[in-house]
N, C-alpha and C positions, 0 to 999 in steps of 0.2 A: 471312259467313265470319269465324271467330274467329282472332285472331292471337295466337300464342304462341311460346315458345321450344321448340325440340325438345330431347330428351334429349342428343343429340349436342352441340349448342351449349352447353348447361349444363356438360357434361363438359369441353369445350374451355375454358371460361372457369374452371372449377375448377382444371384442370390448370395454366393460366397463373398463377393466383393462388398455387397451391403452389409453382411454380417460383420466383416473385418472393419469396415468404416464405423459401424455402429459401436464397436468395442474400443476403437482408437480414439474417436472425437472426444468423449468425455474425459479421457486421460490427458489429452492435449489441453482441453479447456481448464481442467483442474490444476495442471502444472503452471498455466499462466496465472491462475489465482494465487497459487503458492508463491510464485516469483514476485507478484506484485506485493504480497504480504511481506515477503522478506526484504524487498526494497523500502516498504513503509517503515519497517522496524529499523532498518539501517538509517533512513532519514530522521526517525526519531532520536536515535543515538547521536546523530550529527547535530541535531537541533539542541539536544541537551548539553552537548560539549560547547557548542557555539554560545548558547545562552549563559553558561557558566563562565566562559572566557570573557564574554561581554560584561558580565556582572563584576568580575575581577578588575577589568580595565576601566569600566565606567562607573562603578559603584551602585549600579542598579540593573534590573533585567530591561531588555529592550521593550519599546512600546508596541512594536509589530515585527512580523518577519522581514519586512522591507528594511528596517533598521539593521538587521544582520546582513542583509544582502548589499545594502548601500554603503556599509562602513568601508573605510579605507585602511588596511586591506579587508575585503569582505570575509565575513565568518562563514557564509553559506553561499551556494550558487544562486543565480537569479531565478531560476526556474522554481526552486524550493522557496525562495523569497516571495514568489507570487502566490504561494499557497497550494499548488497542484503539482503533483509529480507521480508518474507511473500508476494511474488509476486510483490515486487517493487525493483527497482534499485535506489540507492540514489547517486547522483553525487554532490560531494563537490568541491567548488572552493573558494580559498582565493586570492583576488586580491591584497590585501596588508594587513598589520598588524592590521588594524581596520576595515576590512569588509570581510564578507564571504556570499556565497549563497549556497543553497542546492536545488537540483531538485529531486523529487521523481517521477519516471516514471514507470508505470505498465510494467511488463515483459510479461504478457499474451496478446494475441490478441483475437478478435471475442467476444464471449459472456462473457468470463472472464476478459475482458479488463476493467480496472477501470479509474478514473479520474487522471490527472496529477496535481502535487502540486509543490510549490515553496516556499522557506523560505529564508530571508536574516537576516542580523544582527539586524534588528529592532524587530525581533520576529514575524513579520506578516506572516501568511501563506496565499498563494494565490492558486487558482485553475483554471484549463482550462480543459474542457470536452474532447477536440479533439486532442490537441497537447501539447508539453512541456510547462508548465506554466512559466510565467516570472513576472517581477516587475509591469507590467501594468494589470495584470489579476485581476478578481474579488477576493476580500478577502473572506476567509472561515468564515462563520458566526458562 
């Protein structure tokens, strides 16, 4: 007598695998978003420290992120100096010698989209869940 799996047994195993995968995938995707958000916050803190150090050394804030990356020695790495890092785009603006802002916007959409962040020369990081953050949004805790 041959021993083999029946069609019903195979269908039950496939159904169990599908249920397990459908439970695991959203968690994996969400952990990637959380990791990207954490990296963006870390990059904003690095940018704040770099801008403050640049201001102390030069007497004014840099005109662009590339000024921070191209300094000798560099204040930030070249990847961040180009404005994109780990799923976020960093938009730097220096309105005058004593003020700057940075927006960190997620580059992904859908399930992989993270929150939006904002930093200014005060060093305060703000967050918005749905659209680019600004100076009136909630402070990151």
